[in-house]
Structure formats: structure tokens, C-alpha cells
C-alpha beads as a LAMMPS data file, in Angstrom:
LAMMPS data file: protein, C-alpha beads

238 atoms
237 bonds

1 atom types
1 bond types

-500.0 500.0 xlo xhi
-500.0 500.0 ylo yhi
-500.0 500.0 zlo zhi

Masses

1 110.0

Atoms # bond

1 1 1 -0.071 0.176 -0.169
2 1 1 0.892 3.794 -0.317
3 1 1 0.591 6.103 2.618
4 1 1 0.912 9.595 2.611
5 1 1 -0.332 12.553 4.893
6 1 1 -3.224 14.612 3.632
7 1 1 -3.445 18.397 2.954
8 1 1 -5.656 19.876 0.319
9 1 1 -3.317 21.253 -2.664
10 1 1 -4.497 22.978 -5.776
11 1 1 -3.376 22.225 -9.361
12 1 1 -3.826 24.999 -12.195
13 1 1 -6.526 23.675 -14.670
14 1 1 -7.149 20.565 -12.485
15 1 1 -9.751 20.055 -9.747
16 1 1 -8.668 19.901 -6.368
17 1 1 -6.757 16.888 -5.113
18 1 1 -6.444 15.160 -1.779
19 1 1 -2.662 15.781 -2.267
20 1 1 -0.521 14.149 0.768
21 1 1 1.830 16.083 2.415
22 1 1 3.499 15.751 6.059
23 1 1 3.495 19.816 6.195
24 1 1 4.148 22.958 4.505
25 1 1 7.335 25.071 5.286
26 1 1 7.315 28.644 4.777
27 1 1 10.771 30.478 4.573
28 1 1 10.317 34.361 4.807
29 1 1 13.068 36.664 4.050
30 1 1 12.704 40.171 4.582
31 1 1 14.373 42.253 2.102
32 1 1 13.752 45.532 3.469
33 1 1 11.476 47.487 5.501
34 1 1 8.959 48.133 2.790
35 1 1 9.298 44.741 0.947
36 1 1 8.966 40.923 1.694
37 1 1 10.144 37.823 -0.341
38 1 1 8.215 34.696 0.240
39 1 1 9.413 31.350 -0.711
40 1 1 6.913 28.544 -0.290
41 1 1 8.173 24.911 -0.296
42 1 1 5.629 22.092 0.144
43 1 1 7.607 19.203 1.923
44 1 1 6.045 15.845 2.812
45 1 1 6.378 12.025 2.684
46 1 1 5.167 9.070 0.598
47 1 1 5.507 5.536 2.061
48 1 1 5.320 2.376 -0.150
49 1 1 4.838 -1.117 1.410
50 1 1 5.704 -4.356 -0.242
51 1 1 4.976 -7.857 0.748
52 1 1 7.427 -10.574 0.933
53 1 1 8.624 -11.300 -2.517
54 1 1 6.546 -8.487 -4.066
55 1 1 7.506 -6.354 -7.131
56 1 1 5.988 -3.198 -7.880
57 1 1 6.665 -0.319 -10.228
58 1 1 7.224 2.739 -8.101
59 1 1 8.776 6.176 -8.707
60 1 1 10.525 8.845 -6.475
61 1 1 7.688 11.384 -6.257
62 1 1 9.786 14.180 -4.385
63 1 1 12.923 16.256 -4.574
64 1 1 15.568 15.766 -1.841
65 1 1 17.169 18.948 -1.200
66 1 1 20.663 18.980 0.436
67 1 1 21.966 22.475 1.589
68 1 1 19.881 24.030 -0.901
69 1 1 20.901 21.795 -3.665
70 1 1 18.551 19.080 -5.510
71 1 1 20.102 15.775 -4.551
72 1 1 17.894 12.804 -6.064
73 1 1 20.789 10.284 -5.790
74 1 1 19.740 6.677 -4.917
75 1 1 21.432 7.025 -1.455
76 1 1 19.673 10.217 -0.693
77 1 1 16.180 9.147 -1.746
78 1 1 15.837 5.913 -0.124
79 1 1 18.837 6.039 2.815
80 1 1 16.710 3.862 5.306
81 1 1 15.592 1.174 2.971
82 1 1 15.967 -2.306 4.622
83 1 1 19.397 -3.657 3.701
84 1 1 20.253 -6.774 1.712
85 1 1 16.484 -7.364 0.937
86 1 1 15.644 -4.142 -1.265
87 1 1 16.480 -4.575 -4.865
88 1 1 15.786 -1.876 -7.544
89 1 1 15.651 -2.399 -11.290
90 1 1 15.986 0.473 -13.668
91 1 1 14.863 0.247 -17.178
92 1 1 17.133 1.764 -19.878
93 1 1 15.125 3.130 -22.906
94 1 1 18.196 3.100 -25.011
95 1 1 19.114 -0.346 -24.844
96 1 1 15.275 -1.380 -23.977
97 1 1 16.806 -3.511 -21.125
98 1 1 17.951 -3.507 -17.482
99 1 1 21.870 -3.302 -17.717
100 1 1 23.088 -5.404 -14.888
101 1 1 25.967 -3.321 -13.962
102 1 1 24.464 -0.121 -14.018
103 1 1 20.676 -0.171 -13.554
104 1 1 20.038 -2.869 -10.900
105 1 1 20.877 -1.758 -7.260
106 1 1 20.534 -3.611 -3.863
107 1 1 20.571 -1.772 -0.635
108 1 1 23.664 -2.533 1.874
109 1 1 24.672 -1.361 5.200
110 1 1 27.024 1.272 3.378
111 1 1 24.481 2.520 0.739
112 1 1 22.888 1.497 -2.585
113 1 1 25.505 -0.768 -4.664
114 1 1 26.561 -0.135 -7.102
115 1 1 26.696 3.514 -7.653
116 1 1 24.184 4.754 -5.133
117 1 1 26.079 7.865 -4.397
118 1 1 25.968 9.017 -8.129
119 1 1 22.711 7.227 -9.727
120 1 1 20.028 9.807 -9.769
121 1 1 16.502 9.284 -9.945
122 1 1 14.209 11.992 -10.370
123 1 1 10.388 12.454 -10.160
124 1 1 9.021 11.100 -13.588
125 1 1 10.966 7.795 -13.954
126 1 1 9.432 4.616 -12.765
127 1 1 11.527 1.685 -11.671
128 1 1 10.818 -1.658 -10.456
129 1 1 11.421 -2.667 -6.791
130 1 1 11.560 -5.813 -5.252
131 1 1 11.392 -7.184 -1.491
132 1 1 13.712 -10.227 -1.058
133 1 1 12.736 -10.636 2.532
134 1 1 10.072 -12.906 4.225
135 1 1 8.348 -10.116 5.976
136 1 1 6.826 -6.831 4.779
137 1 1 9.157 -3.787 4.116
138 1 1 8.353 -0.085 3.929
139 1 1 10.018 2.439 1.795
140 1 1 9.765 5.955 2.575
141 1 1 10.435 9.185 0.357
142 1 1 10.868 12.296 2.086
143 1 1 11.382 15.802 0.209
144 1 1 9.987 18.849 -1.609
145 1 1 7.049 18.743 -3.849
146 1 1 8.199 19.391 -7.742
147 1 1 6.550 22.817 -8.531
148 1 1 6.621 25.232 -11.578
149 1 1 5.651 25.441 -14.937
150 1 1 8.375 23.611 -16.619
151 1 1 8.107 20.242 -15.472
152 1 1 9.157 18.063 -18.384
153 1 1 9.528 14.449 -18.939
154 1 1 11.181 12.899 -22.208
155 1 1 9.063 10.166 -23.854
156 1 1 11.638 8.089 -25.940
157 1 1 10.631 5.870 -28.694
158 1 1 9.585 2.394 -27.719
159 1 1 9.097 1.338 -24.227
160 1 1 10.024 3.236 -21.078
161 1 1 9.298 3.063 -17.376
162 1 1 7.505 6.466 -16.349
163 1 1 5.693 7.971 -13.618
164 1 1 3.928 11.423 -12.767
165 1 1 5.925 14.447 -12.457
166 1 1 4.179 15.226 -8.867
167 1 1 2.758 13.007 -6.170
168 1 1 -1.069 13.349 -7.079
169 1 1 -3.051 10.234 -8.376
170 1 1 -5.475 10.503 -11.190
171 1 1 -6.366 9.715 -14.688
172 1 1 -3.088 9.484 -17.139
173 1 1 -4.184 12.040 -19.583
174 1 1 -6.845 13.887 -18.214
175 1 1 -5.486 14.708 -14.921
176 1 1 -1.837 13.988 -15.293
177 1 1 -1.469 15.275 -18.752
178 1 1 0.401 12.369 -20.541
179 1 1 0.295 13.335 -24.112
180 1 1 -0.750 9.942 -25.604
181 1 1 -1.729 9.508 -29.035
182 1 1 -3.232 7.015 -31.261
183 1 1 -1.385 3.925 -30.847
184 1 1 0.249 4.433 -27.703
185 1 1 0.309 1.894 -24.876
186 1 1 0.348 2.197 -21.422
187 1 1 1.165 -0.971 -19.020
188 1 1 0.002 -0.766 -15.231
189 1 1 1.556 -3.620 -12.995
190 1 1 -0.432 -4.521 -9.883
191 1 1 -0.556 -7.846 -7.955
192 1 1 1.797 -9.641 -10.299
193 1 1 0.006 -8.788 -13.557
194 1 1 -0.177 -6.194 -16.298
195 1 1 -3.482 -4.318 -17.413
196 1 1 -2.984 -2.891 -21.017
197 1 1 -4.499 0.298 -22.159
198 1 1 -4.410 1.560 -25.580
199 1 1 -4.818 5.201 -26.683
200 1 1 -7.197 5.659 -29.803
201 1 1 -8.186 8.540 -31.743
202 1 1 -11.222 9.559 -29.879
203 1 1 -10.342 7.967 -26.712
204 1 1 -8.987 5.196 -24.716
205 1 1 -9.772 1.446 -25.601
206 1 1 -11.307 -0.663 -23.154
207 1 1 -11.096 -0.877 -20.173
208 1 1 -10.703 3.286 -20.372
209 1 1 -8.267 5.587 -19.381
210 1 1 -5.890 4.494 -16.780
211 1 1 -5.742 5.845 -13.361
212 1 1 -2.365 6.122 -11.877
213 1 1 -1.708 6.123 -7.975
214 1 1 0.808 8.066 -5.846
215 1 1 4.270 7.226 -6.280
216 1 1 3.053 4.469 -8.849
217 1 1 5.141 3.785 -12.222
218 1 1 4.154 2.366 -15.306
219 1 1 5.343 1.201 -18.703
220 1 1 4.738 3.180 -21.590
221 1 1 5.279 2.393 -25.310
222 1 1 5.369 5.193 -27.762
223 1 1 4.394 4.955 -31.063
224 1 1 6.519 7.448 -32.603
225 1 1 10.063 6.915 -33.520
226 1 1 11.026 10.278 -32.175
227 1 1 11.388 11.788 -28.848
228 1 1 8.286 13.608 -27.305
229 1 1 7.804 15.845 -24.176
230 1 1 5.500 15.163 -21.197
231 1 1 4.814 18.980 -19.920
232 1 1 3.058 19.558 -16.662
233 1 1 3.043 22.316 -14.373
234 1 1 2.269 22.621 -10.698
235 1 1 1.694 24.807 -7.721
236 1 1 0.887 24.661 -4.024
237 1 1 -1.707 26.962 -2.611
238 1 1 -1.912 27.680 1.197

Bonds

1 1 1 2
2 1 2 3
3 1 3 4
4 1 4 5
5 1 5 6
6 1 6 7
7 1 7 8
8 1 8 9
9 1 9 10
10 1 10 11
11 1 11 12
12 1 12 13
13 1 13 14
14 1 14 15
15 1 15 16
16 1 16 17
17 1 17 18
18 1 18 19
19 1 19 20
20 1 20 21
21 1 21 22
22 1 22 23
23 1 23 24
24 1 24 25
25 1 25 26
26 1 26 27
27 1 27 28
28 1 28 29
29 1 29 30
30 1 30 31
31 1 31 32
32 1 32 33
33 1 33 34
34 1 34 35
35 1 35 36
36 1 36 37
37 1 37 38
38 1 38 39
39 1 39 40
40 1 40 41
41 1 41 42
42 1 42 43
43 1 43 44
44 1 44 45
45 1 45 46
46 1 46 47
47 1 47 48
48 1 48 49
49 1 49 50
50 1 50 51
51 1 51 52
52 1 52 53
53 1 53 54
54 1 54 55
55 1 55 56
56 1 56 57
57 1 57 58
58 1 58 59
59 1 59 60
60 1 60 61
61 1 61 62
62 1 62 63
63 1 63 64
64 1 64 65
65 1 65 66
66 1 66 67
67 1 67 68
68 1 68 69
69 1 69 70
70 1 70 71
71 1 71 72
72 1 72 73
73 1 73 74
74 1 74 75
75 1 75 76
76 1 76 77
77 1 77 78
78 1 78 79
79 1 79 80
80 1 80 81
81 1 81 82
82 1 82 83
83 1 83 84
84 1 84 85
85 1 85 86
86 1 86 87
87 1 87 88
88 1 88 89
89 1 89 90
90 1 90 91
91 1 91 92
92 1 92 93
93 1 93 94
94 1 94 95
95 1 95 96
96 1 96 97
97 1 97 98
98 1 98 99
99 1 99 100
100 1 100 101
101 1 101 102
102 1 102 103
103 1 103 104
104 1 104 105
105 1 105 106
106 1 106 107
107 1 107 108
108 1 108 109
109 1 109 110
110 1 110 111
111 1 111 112
112 1 112 113
113 1 113 114
114 1 114 115
115 1 115 116
116 1 116 117
117 1 117 118
118 1 118 119
119 1 119 120
120 1 120 121
121 1 121 122
122 1 122 123
123 1 123 124
124 1 124 125
125 1 125 126
126 1 126 127
127 1 127 128
128 1 128 129
129 1 129 130
130 1 130 131
131 1 131 132
132 1 132 133
133 1 133 134
134 1 134 135
135 1 135 136
136 1 136 137
137 1 137 138
138 1 138 139
139 1 139 140
140 1 140 141
141 1 141 142
142 1 142 143
143 1 143 144
144 1 144 145
145 1 145 146
146 1 146 147
147 1 147 148
148 1 148 149
149 1 149 150
150 1 150 151
151 1 151 152
152 1 152 153
153 1 153 154
154 1 154 155
155 1 155 156
156 1 156 157
157 1 157 158
158 1 158 159
159 1 159 160
160 1 160 161
161 1 161 162
162 1 162 163
163 1 163 164
164 1 164 165
165 1 165 166
166 1 166 167
167 1 167 168
168 1 168 169
169 1 169 170
170 1 170 171
171 1 171 172
172 1 172 173
173 1 173 174
174 1 174 175
175 1 175 176
176 1 176 177
177 1 177 178
178 1 178 179
179 1 179 180
180 1 180 181
181 1 181 182
182 1 182 183
183 1 183 184
184 1 184 185
185 1 185 186
186 1 186 187
187 1 187 188
188 1 188 189
189 1 189 190
190 1 190 191
191 1 191 192
192 1 192 193
193 1 193 194
194 1 194 195
195 1 195 196
196 1 196 197
197 1 197 198
198 1 198 199
199 1 199 200
200 1 200 201
201 1 201 202
202 1 202 203
203 1 203 204
204 1 204 205
205 1 205 206
206 1 206 207
207 1 207 208
208 1 208 209
209 1 209 210
210 1 210 211
211 1 211 212
212 1 212 213
213 1 213 214
214 1 214 215
215 1 215 216
216 1 216 217
217 1 217 218
218 1 218 219
219 1 219 220
220 1 220 221
221 1 221 222
222 1 222 223
223 1 223 224
224 1 224 225
225 1 225 226
226 1 226 227
227 1 227 228
228 1 228 229
229 1 229 230
230 1 230 231
231 1 231 232
232 1 232 233
233 1 233 234
234 1 234 235
235 1 235 236
236 1 236 237
237 1 237 238
């Protein structure tokens, strides 16, 4: 399951979502006696629980900021994942595979191996996570909500593991603005099986438009032979 902490957040051109934040931090700087500058950062957490042996496609839904600098390395986004039983599989859209030496990582007591200190997983990238333990494990992401008008994700030709730019649940195209076109296919993996959703000219074929959960990733197969851009925007309102 996915656990979050609820707070209403508002998205431009989108109905109110029950958005899930631990809190809102306000940083207020006074420029002069007659002017004030306000910096608003929405900070929260998202937790994902996996049963023994379970695979899920998830994502990093938040930005880790260290000393004022974005730091979404694997060691930074999941520093407390259970050691030796948590594995991550990242898909390479260029080779259409999971390269063993660069894209498969295991959590150790010293951090993620290999390259946990240099491997970056930003919001928008989906990846498989596996629990190899005999008991449930919980992964918790803590950080700032992505905001702004230029939230872009590259859509490569062929298959790609994707996720929403922001930690909001909704319909893939209607709410999350995925620019799917006739022939594109989206695969949602839940409970050990895939559900296939195909975009047609007028609408999504049966079973209809897919709904994506908070912190959930999915496979996307682009029908085009060139890159496209998935553009979104998000602002918080207090």
C-alpha cells in the first residue's frame, strides 16, 4: 500500500486533489522595511509497503534538497531502505533492457550498490522495486514537491518506465497530462499482472483511461520514432 499525509493542494486547470503532504514549510525573508520575499516549499513524505517477494513499479515522487541543492541520488532518496533485501531495477530506454552493472541496485549497510551515490532518480522515472525478505518492508520518500511551469519528462521511442511529475493520483491523460496519441500503449503492473491500456484517436480503448496512484510507475510504449515531451505544471496553495 501507499501511505501519505493529507493536505489539500490545488493544481492549475485541475480539480482539487487530496494531496498528501506531511506539512508546509514557509521560508520568509525580509528584503527591506517596505518589501518582503516569500519562498514557499511544500515538504512531505510518501511511504510504499511491499509484501514478501513482491515486485512493484514505483517512483521517487519528491525532490531531496541538501544544503539548498537538489540531490536525488539513490543514496539520498532511500537512505533507510532495509539492507540486503531491497532491490531496484531501472529500465534503460536506449538499450530497452535492465543493464546489470548500471541499472540494478541492492541496498547495503554502506548505501546502495553499485553507484548509489551517483545514480540519480528524479520524479518522472518509474522503476521496479523488489522485496526479497520474508516479511513486509516499507520504503519512505521524504522531500519537496516538484513545482513550477516547466516540469518536463522525455518520452523516448519504444518502451519506457515512467511516472507522474508530481505526487498526485489521477487519470493518466485527463489529470496528469500524459500526451498519449493514437497507438500509444500504457501498461500498469499490479498484483503480479499487467493491465494494458491503448490510446485510440477519440479515446482510450477498453478498459478505458488508466488511473495512476501516488508514487506509482508504469510502462509506456510510444508509437512514434522520435522523442516527445510530457509537460506539466504544478503550484501549491496555502
